[in-house]
GUTI-825084 format. One record per residue (C-alpha): residue number from 1; x, y, z; residue in one letter. Coordinates in nm, 3 decimals, m for minus. Layout:
BEGIN
i = NUM | c1 = X | c2 = Y | c3 = Z | aa = a;
...
REM end
This chain:
BEGIN
i = 1 | c1 = 0.000 | c2 = 0.000 | c3 = 0.000 | aa = x;
i = 2 | c1 = 0.107 | c2 = 0.357 | c3 = m0.063 | aa = x;
i = 3 | c1 = 0.143 | c2 = 0.610 | c3 = 0.218 | aa = x;
i = 4 | c1 = m0.156 | c2 = 0.792 | c3 = 0.074 | aa = x;
i = 5 | c1 = m0.365 | c2 = 0.478 | c3 = 0.120 | aa = x;
i = 6 | c1 = m0.233 | c2 = 0.404 | c3 = 0.469 | aa = x;
i = 7 | c1 = m0.289 | c2 = 0.760 | c3 = 0.590 | aa = x;
i = 8 | c1 = m0.628 | c2 = 0.783 | c3 = 0.419 | aa = x;
i = 9 | c1 = m0.546 | c2 = 1.093 | c3 = 0.217 | aa = x;
i = 10 | c1 = m0.613 | c2 = 1.172 | c3 = m0.147 | aa = x;
i = 11 | c1 = m0.353 | c2 = 1.272 | c3 = m0.403 | aa = x;
i = 12 | c1 = m0.563 | c2 = 1.581 | c3 = m0.467 | aa = x;
i = 13 | c1 = m0.533 | c2 = 1.694 | c3 = m0.102 | aa = x;
i = 14 | c1 = m0.319 | c2 = 1.987 | c3 = 0.004 | aa = x;
i = 15 | c1 = m0.114 | c2 = 1.842 | c3 = 0.288 | aa = x;
i = 16 | c1 = 0.079 | c2 = 2.009 | c3 = 0.568 | aa = x;
i = 17 | c1 = 0.348 | c2 = 1.808 | c3 = 0.749 | aa = x;
i = 18 | c1 = 0.438 | c2 = 1.902 | c3 = 1.105 | aa = x;
i = 19 | c1 = 0.613 | c2 = 1.758 | c3 = 1.410 | aa = x;
i = 20 | c1 = 0.955 | c2 = 1.591 | c3 = 1.414 | aa = x;
i = 21 | c1 = 1.145 | c2 = 1.274 | c3 = 1.337 | aa = x;
i = 22 | c1 = 1.061 | c2 = 1.226 | c3 = 0.970 | aa = x;
i = 23 | c1 = 0.880 | c2 = 1.533 | c3 = 0.831 | aa = x;
i = 24 | c1 = 1.110 | c2 = 1.579 | c3 = 0.535 | aa = x;
i = 25 | c1 = 1.114 | c2 = 1.209 | c3 = 0.453 | aa = x;
i = 26 | c1 = 0.735 | c2 = 1.208 | c3 = 0.467 | aa = x;
i = 27 | c1 = 0.724 | c2 = 1.513 | c3 = 0.237 | aa = x;
i = 28 | c1 = 0.936 | c2 = 1.366 | c3 = m0.041 | aa = x;
i = 29 | c1 = 0.787 | c2 = 1.018 | c3 = m0.009 | aa = x;
i = 30 | c1 = 0.438 | c2 = 1.158 | c3 = m0.068 | aa = x;
i = 31 | c1 = 0.573 | c2 = 1.370 | c3 = m0.354 | aa = x;
i = 32 | c1 = 0.715 | c2 = 1.061 | c3 = m0.525 | aa = x;
i = 33 | c1 = 0.377 | c2 = 0.890 | c3 = m0.494 | aa = x;
i = 34 | c1 = 0.223 | c2 = 1.189 | c3 = m0.676 | aa = x;
i = 35 | c1 = 0.488 | c2 = 1.214 | c3 = m0.944 | aa = x;
i = 36 | c1 = 0.280 | c2 = 1.057 | c3 = m1.221 | aa = x;
i = 37 | c1 = 0.014 | c2 = 1.328 | c3 = m1.185 | aa = x;
i = 38 | c1 = 0.274 | c2 = 1.591 | c3 = m1.098 | aa = x;
i = 39 | c1 = 0.370 | c2 = 1.697 | c3 = m0.745 | aa = x;
i = 40 | c1 = 0.409 | c2 = 2.053 | c3 = m0.617 | aa = x;
i = 41 | c1 = 0.618 | c2 = 2.096 | c3 = m0.301 | aa = x;
i = 42 | c1 = 0.704 | c2 = 2.394 | c3 = m0.081 | aa = x;
i = 43 | c1 = 0.744 | c2 = 2.498 | c3 = 0.283 | aa = x;
i = 44 | c1 = 0.575 | c2 = 2.755 | c3 = 0.505 | aa = x;
i = 45 | c1 = 0.886 | c2 = 2.765 | c3 = 0.727 | aa = x;
i = 46 | c1 = 1.232 | c2 = 2.646 | c3 = 0.622 | aa = x;
i = 47 | c1 = 1.380 | c2 = 2.320 | c3 = 0.494 | aa = x;
i = 48 | c1 = 1.714 | c2 = 2.202 | c3 = 0.360 | aa = x;
i = 49 | c1 = 1.773 | c2 = 2.212 | c3 = m0.016 | aa = x;
i = 50 | c1 = 1.621 | c2 = 1.900 | c3 = m0.174 | aa = x;
i = 51 | c1 = 1.847 | c2 = 1.618 | c3 = m0.279 | aa = x;
i = 52 | c1 = 1.865 | c2 = 1.563 | c3 = m0.655 | aa = x;
i = 53 | c1 = 1.691 | c2 = 1.228 | c3 = m0.605 | aa = x;
i = 54 | c1 = 1.394 | c2 = 1.398 | c3 = m0.437 | aa = x;
i = 55 | c1 = 1.307 | c2 = 1.677 | c3 = m0.676 | aa = x;
i = 56 | c1 = 1.309 | c2 = 1.722 | c3 = m1.054 | aa = x;
i = 57 | c1 = 1.277 | c2 = 2.102 | c3 = m1.069 | aa = x;
i = 58 | c1 = 1.326 | c2 = 2.386 | c3 = m0.820 | aa = x;
i = 59 | c1 = 1.157 | c2 = 2.714 | c3 = m0.913 | aa = x;
i = 60 | c1 = 1.173 | c2 = 3.046 | c3 = m0.721 | aa = x;
i = 61 | c1 = 0.867 | c2 = 3.132 | c3 = m0.514 | aa = x;
i = 62 | c1 = 0.787 | c2 = 3.430 | c3 = m0.736 | aa = x;
i = 63 | c1 = 0.754 | c2 = 3.206 | c3 = m1.043 | aa = x;
i = 64 | c1 = 0.417 | c2 = 3.136 | c3 = m1.195 | aa = x;
i = 65 | c1 = 0.285 | c2 = 2.825 | c3 = m1.024 | aa = x;
i = 66 | c1 = 0.243 | c2 = 2.533 | c3 = m1.257 | aa = x;
i = 67 | c1 = 0.241 | c2 = 2.157 | c3 = m1.260 | aa = x;
i = 68 | c1 = 0.398 | c2 = 1.914 | c3 = m1.505 | aa = x;
i = 69 | c1 = 0.299 | c2 = 1.549 | c3 = m1.512 | aa = x;
i = 70 | c1 = 0.574 | c2 = 1.305 | c3 = m1.420 | aa = x;
i = 71 | c1 = 0.768 | c2 = 1.578 | c3 = m1.238 | aa = x;
i = 72 | c1 = 0.822 | c2 = 1.679 | c3 = m0.876 | aa = x;
i = 73 | c1 = 0.842 | c2 = 2.058 | c3 = m0.866 | aa = x;
i = 74 | c1 = 0.957 | c2 = 2.250 | c3 = m0.557 | aa = x;
i = 75 | c1 = 0.877 | c2 = 2.619 | c3 = m0.512 | aa = x;
i = 76 | c1 = 1.168 | c2 = 2.730 | c3 = m0.294 | aa = x;
i = 77 | c1 = 1.417 | c2 = 3.014 | c3 = m0.249 | aa = x;
i = 78 | c1 = 1.764 | c2 = 2.886 | c3 = m0.157 | aa = x;
i = 79 | c1 = 2.013 | c2 = 3.079 | c3 = 0.056 | aa = x;
i = 80 | c1 = 2.392 | c2 = 3.041 | c3 = 0.077 | aa = x;
i = 81 | c1 = 2.361 | c2 = 2.776 | c3 = 0.350 | aa = x;
i = 82 | c1 = 2.141 | c2 = 2.559 | c3 = 0.123 | aa = x;
i = 83 | c1 = 1.841 | c2 = 2.626 | c3 = 0.345 | aa = x;
i = 84 | c1 = 1.515 | c2 = 2.702 | c3 = 0.168 | aa = x;
i = 85 | c1 = 1.214 | c2 = 2.918 | c3 = 0.235 | aa = x;
i = 86 | c1 = 0.892 | c2 = 2.863 | c3 = 0.045 | aa = x;
i = 87 | c1 = 0.562 | c2 = 3.019 | c3 = m0.044 | aa = x;
i = 88 | c1 = 0.427 | c2 = 3.264 | c3 = 0.211 | aa = x;
i = 89 | c1 = 0.071 | c2 = 3.170 | c3 = 0.125 | aa = x;
i = 90 | c1 = m0.114 | c2 = 2.947 | c3 = m0.118 | aa = x;
i = 91 | c1 = m0.365 | c2 = 3.089 | c3 = m0.361 | aa = x;
i = 92 | c1 = m0.405 | c2 = 2.832 | c3 = m0.638 | aa = x;
i = 93 | c1 = m0.601 | c2 = 2.523 | c3 = m0.730 | aa = x;
i = 94 | c1 = m0.297 | c2 = 2.293 | c3 = m0.742 | aa = x;
i = 95 | c1 = m0.276 | c2 = 2.038 | c3 = m0.459 | aa = x;
i = 96 | c1 = 0.035 | c2 = 2.115 | c3 = m0.257 | aa = x;
i = 97 | c1 = 0.259 | c2 = 1.924 | c3 = m0.019 | aa = x;
i = 98 | c1 = 0.444 | c2 = 2.140 | c3 = 0.230 | aa = x;
i = 99 | c1 = 0.650 | c2 = 2.120 | c3 = 0.545 | aa = x;
i = 100 | c1 = 0.516 | c2 = 2.354 | c3 = 0.812 | aa = x;
i = 101 | c1 = 0.731 | c2 = 2.301 | c3 = 1.120 | aa = x;
i = 102 | c1 = 1.087 | c2 = 2.296 | c3 = 1.254 | aa = x;
i = 103 | c1 = 1.240 | c2 = 2.060 | c3 = 1.509 | aa = x;
i = 104 | c1 = 1.618 | c2 = 2.114 | c3 = 1.506 | aa = x;
i = 105 | c1 = 1.652 | c2 = 1.760 | c3 = 1.365 | aa = x;
i = 106 | c1 = 1.522 | c2 = 1.606 | c3 = 1.689 | aa = x;
i = 107 | c1 = 1.266 | c2 = 1.321 | c3 = 1.689 | aa = x;
i = 108 | c1 = 1.002 | c2 = 1.494 | c3 = 1.905 | aa = x;
i = 109 | c1 = 0.883 | c2 = 1.848 | c3 = 1.963 | aa = x;
i = 110 | c1 = 0.643 | c2 = 2.080 | c3 = 2.139 | aa = x;
i = 111 | c1 = 0.511 | c2 = 2.402 | c3 = 1.983 | aa = x;
i = 112 | c1 = 0.524 | c2 = 2.768 | c3 = 2.073 | aa = x;
i = 113 | c1 = 0.248 | c2 = 3.014 | c3 = 1.986 | aa = x;
i = 114 | c1 = 0.383 | c2 = 3.078 | c3 = 1.634 | aa = x;
i = 115 | c1 = 0.405 | c2 = 2.712 | c3 = 1.531 | aa = x;
i = 116 | c1 = 0.321 | c2 = 2.537 | c3 = 1.307 | aa = x;
i = 117 | c1 = 0.254 | c2 = 2.761 | c3 = 1.006 | aa = x;
i = 118 | c1 = m0.048 | c2 = 2.602 | c3 = 0.837 | aa = x;
i = 119 | c1 = m0.208 | c2 = 2.751 | c3 = 0.526 | aa = x;
i = 120 | c1 = m0.581 | c2 = 2.817 | c3 = 0.546 | aa = x;
i = 121 | c1 = m0.675 | c2 = 2.592 | c3 = 0.253 | aa = x;
i = 122 | c1 = m0.499 | c2 = 2.283 | c3 = 0.392 | aa = x;
i = 123 | c1 = m0.703 | c2 = 1.964 | c3 = 0.359 | aa = x;
i = 124 | c1 = m0.495 | c2 = 1.736 | c3 = 0.583 | aa = x;
i = 125 | c1 = m0.224 | c2 = 1.783 | c3 = 0.846 | aa = x;
i = 126 | c1 = 0.020 | c2 = 1.498 | c3 = 0.912 | aa = x;
i = 127 | c1 = 0.180 | c2 = 1.505 | c3 = 1.257 | aa = x;
i = 128 | c1 = 0.502 | c2 = 1.301 | c3 = 1.257 | aa = x;
i = 129 | c1 = 0.687 | c2 = 1.189 | c3 = 1.571 | aa = x;
i = 130 | c1 = 1.005 | c2 = 0.981 | c3 = 1.570 | aa = x;
i = 131 | c1 = 0.996 | c2 = 0.690 | c3 = 1.813 | aa = x;
i = 132 | c1 = 1.373 | c2 = 0.707 | c3 = 1.860 | aa = x;
i = 133 | c1 = 1.287 | c2 = 0.963 | c3 = 2.130 | aa = x;
i = 134 | c1 = 1.181 | c2 = 0.685 | c3 = 2.368 | aa = x;
i = 135 | c1 = 1.421 | c2 = 0.587 | c3 = 2.646 | aa = x;
i = 136 | c1 = 1.646 | c2 = 0.893 | c3 = 2.617 | aa = x;
i = 137 | c1 = 1.677 | c2 = 1.215 | c3 = 2.823 | aa = x;
i = 138 | c1 = 1.409 | c2 = 1.465 | c3 = 2.721 | aa = x;
i = 139 | c1 = 1.665 | c2 = 1.740 | c3 = 2.660 | aa = x;
i = 140 | c1 = 1.836 | c2 = 1.524 | c3 = 2.395 | aa = x;
i = 141 | c1 = 1.528 | c2 = 1.428 | c3 = 2.195 | aa = x;
i = 142 | c1 = 1.249 | c2 = 1.687 | c3 = 2.235 | aa = x;
i = 143 | c1 = 1.261 | c2 = 2.032 | c3 = 2.077 | aa = x;
i = 144 | c1 = 1.106 | c2 = 2.302 | c3 = 2.301 | aa = x;
i = 145 | c1 = 1.062 | c2 = 2.060 | c3 = 2.593 | aa = x;
i = 146 | c1 = 1.065 | c2 = 2.365 | c3 = 2.819 | aa = x;
i = 147 | c1 = 0.720 | c2 = 2.461 | c3 = 2.688 | aa = x;
i = 148 | c1 = 0.565 | c2 = 2.216 | c3 = 2.938 | aa = x;
i = 149 | c1 = 0.827 | c2 = 2.269 | c3 = 3.211 | aa = x;
i = 150 | c1 = 0.953 | c2 = 1.914 | c3 = 3.168 | aa = x;
i = 151 | c1 = 1.258 | c2 = 1.794 | c3 = 3.359 | aa = x;
i = 152 | c1 = 1.533 | c2 = 1.796 | c3 = 3.095 | aa = x;
i = 153 | c1 = 1.699 | c2 = 1.488 | c3 = 3.244 | aa = x;
i = 154 | c1 = 1.382 | c2 = 1.281 | c3 = 3.273 | aa = x;
i = 155 | c1 = 1.365 | c2 = 0.983 | c3 = 3.038 | aa = x;
i = 156 | c1 = 1.123 | c2 = 1.030 | c3 = 2.748 | aa = x;
i = 157 | c1 = 0.846 | c2 = 0.771 | c3 = 2.775 | aa = x;
i = 158 | c1 = 0.495 | c2 = 0.695 | c3 = 2.645 | aa = x;
i = 159 | c1 = 0.349 | c2 = 0.967 | c3 = 2.868 | aa = x;
i = 160 | c1 = 0.570 | c2 = 1.225 | c3 = 2.697 | aa = x;
i = 161 | c1 = 0.488 | c2 = 1.081 | c3 = 2.356 | aa = x;
i = 162 | c1 = 0.118 | c2 = 1.137 | c3 = 2.425 | aa = x;
i = 163 | c1 = 0.196 | c2 = 1.491 | c3 = 2.544 | aa = x;
i = 164 | c1 = 0.366 | c2 = 1.563 | c3 = 2.210 | aa = x;
i = 165 | c1 = 0.071 | c2 = 1.419 | c3 = 2.018 | aa = x;
i = 166 | c1 = m0.181 | c2 = 1.626 | c3 = 2.215 | aa = x;
i = 167 | c1 = 0.032 | c2 = 1.938 | c3 = 2.180 | aa = x;
i = 168 | c1 = 0.067 | c2 = 1.888 | c3 = 1.804 | aa = x;
i = 169 | c1 = m0.308 | c2 = 1.842 | c3 = 1.761 | aa = x;
i = 170 | c1 = m0.385 | c2 = 2.149 | c3 = 1.969 | aa = x;
i = 171 | c1 = m0.132 | c2 = 2.363 | c3 = 1.784 | aa = x;
i = 172 | c1 = m0.294 | c2 = 2.289 | c3 = 1.445 | aa = x;
i = 173 | c1 = m0.616 | c2 = 2.470 | c3 = 1.536 | aa = x;
i = 174 | c1 = m0.815 | c2 = 2.259 | c3 = 1.289 | aa = x;
i = 175 | c1 = m1.069 | c2 = 1.980 | c3 = 1.319 | aa = x;
i = 176 | c1 = m0.926 | c2 = 1.653 | c3 = 1.451 | aa = x;
i = 177 | c1 = m1.062 | c2 = 1.454 | c3 = 1.158 | aa = x;
i = 178 | c1 = m0.824 | c2 = 1.651 | c3 = 0.933 | aa = x;
i = 179 | c1 = m0.520 | c2 = 1.535 | c3 = 1.133 | aa = x;
i = 180 | c1 = m0.321 | c2 = 1.218 | c3 = 1.069 | aa = x;
i = 181 | c1 = m0.070 | c2 = 1.106 | c3 = 1.334 | aa = x;
i = 182 | c1 = 0.226 | c2 = 0.900 | c3 = 1.213 | aa = x;
i = 183 | c1 = 0.459 | c2 = 0.745 | c3 = 1.471 | aa = x;
i = 184 | c1 = 0.775 | c2 = 0.694 | c3 = 1.268 | aa = x;
i = 185 | c1 = 1.087 | c2 = 0.484 | c3 = 1.336 | aa = x;
i = 186 | c1 = 0.896 | c2 = 0.184 | c3 = 1.467 | aa = x;
i = 187 | c1 = 1.195 | c2 = m0.027 | c3 = 1.361 | aa = x;
i = 188 | c1 = 1.404 | c2 = 0.111 | c3 = 1.653 | aa = x;
i = 189 | c1 = 1.144 | c2 = 0.028 | c3 = 1.922 | aa = x;
i = 190 | c1 = 1.217 | c2 = m0.287 | c3 = 2.122 | aa = x;
i = 191 | c1 = 0.864 | c2 = m0.326 | c3 = 2.259 | aa = x;
i = 192 | c1 = 0.652 | c2 = m0.262 | c3 = 1.951 | aa = x;
i = 193 | c1 = 0.340 | c2 = m0.397 | c3 = 2.123 | aa = x;
i = 194 | c1 = 0.320 | c2 = m0.082 | c3 = 2.338 | aa = x;
i = 195 | c1 = 0.306 | c2 = 0.135 | c3 = 2.026 | aa = x;
i = 196 | c1 = 0.055 | c2 = m0.090 | c3 = 1.850 | aa = x;
i = 197 | c1 = m0.168 | c2 = m0.086 | c3 = 2.160 | aa = x;
i = 198 | c1 = m0.147 | c2 = 0.294 | c3 = 2.173 | aa = x;
i = 199 | c1 = m0.269 | c2 = 0.311 | c3 = 1.814 | aa = x;
i = 200 | c1 = m0.548 | c2 = 0.058 | c3 = 1.876 | aa = x;
i = 201 | c1 = m0.682 | c2 = 0.206 | c3 = 2.200 | aa = x;
i = 202 | c1 = m0.627 | c2 = 0.580 | c3 = 2.154 | aa = x;
i = 203 | c1 = m0.907 | c2 = 0.834 | c3 = 2.110 | aa = x;
i = 204 | c1 = m0.733 | c2 = 0.995 | c3 = 1.811 | aa = x;
i = 205 | c1 = m0.936 | c2 = 0.957 | c3 = 1.489 | aa = x;
i = 206 | c1 = m0.638 | c2 = 0.865 | c3 = 1.270 | aa = x;
i = 207 | c1 = m0.314 | c2 = 0.730 | c3 = 1.421 | aa = x;
i = 208 | c1 = m0.064 | c2 = 0.504 | c3 = 1.248 | aa = x;
i = 209 | c1 = 0.283 | c2 = 0.365 | c3 = 1.315 | aa = x;
i = 210 | c1 = 0.559 | c2 = 0.240 | c3 = 1.089 | aa = x;
i = 211 | c1 = 0.900 | c2 = 0.318 | c3 = 0.945 | aa = x;
i = 212 | c1 = 0.923 | c2 = 0.573 | c3 = 0.665 | aa = x;
i = 213 | c1 = 1.258 | c2 = 0.437 | c3 = 0.554 | aa = x;
i = 214 | c1 = 1.077 | c2 = 0.127 | c3 = 0.428 | aa = x;
i = 215 | c1 = 0.910 | c2 = 0.349 | c3 = 0.165 | aa = x;
i = 216 | c1 = 1.237 | c2 = 0.490 | c3 = 0.031 | aa = x;
REM end
């Protein structure tokens, strides 16, 4: 099955990707699944310059927006450090995939009042959390852990994972049925049953677990 099928999203949906621990991998994996129809990718925050294997064309954000079948097009402005900013807003009929969050390359995160940056015409938000955060000191794995006054030396556990999920949902400010939760890096978890039980018994409308690297 494709990620679109697993996450119950359409290839015509405009999708925002937030959280940590696999956002960029999720972004380009979904783009590759849309390549036949043409994929349009950008960011509402900042991402690293795409690898040549991820993207066919990079166009400046002030270019006329267009789509070409069998191409992955990224609308990005690249600075000298190879970091990219994207469209400030979306005003077109093309379905767009975009990264809308930053996490300092950590597997988990909490949000401040300015995060994430979600465009108003977004159909689906995907909240990604990397399960490599489990069993390690909070300060080493969770971006903005201080937002909830967490002890930086406490070991990140399922309770903290649920905190990050709840925080991510709340920060979106959209209906819960528009949110998909993806617990990434399942391959590094020793007790996978705990994660599977969380997905089966949780009150979240759409929650999934897996390893994005298996879709590479």
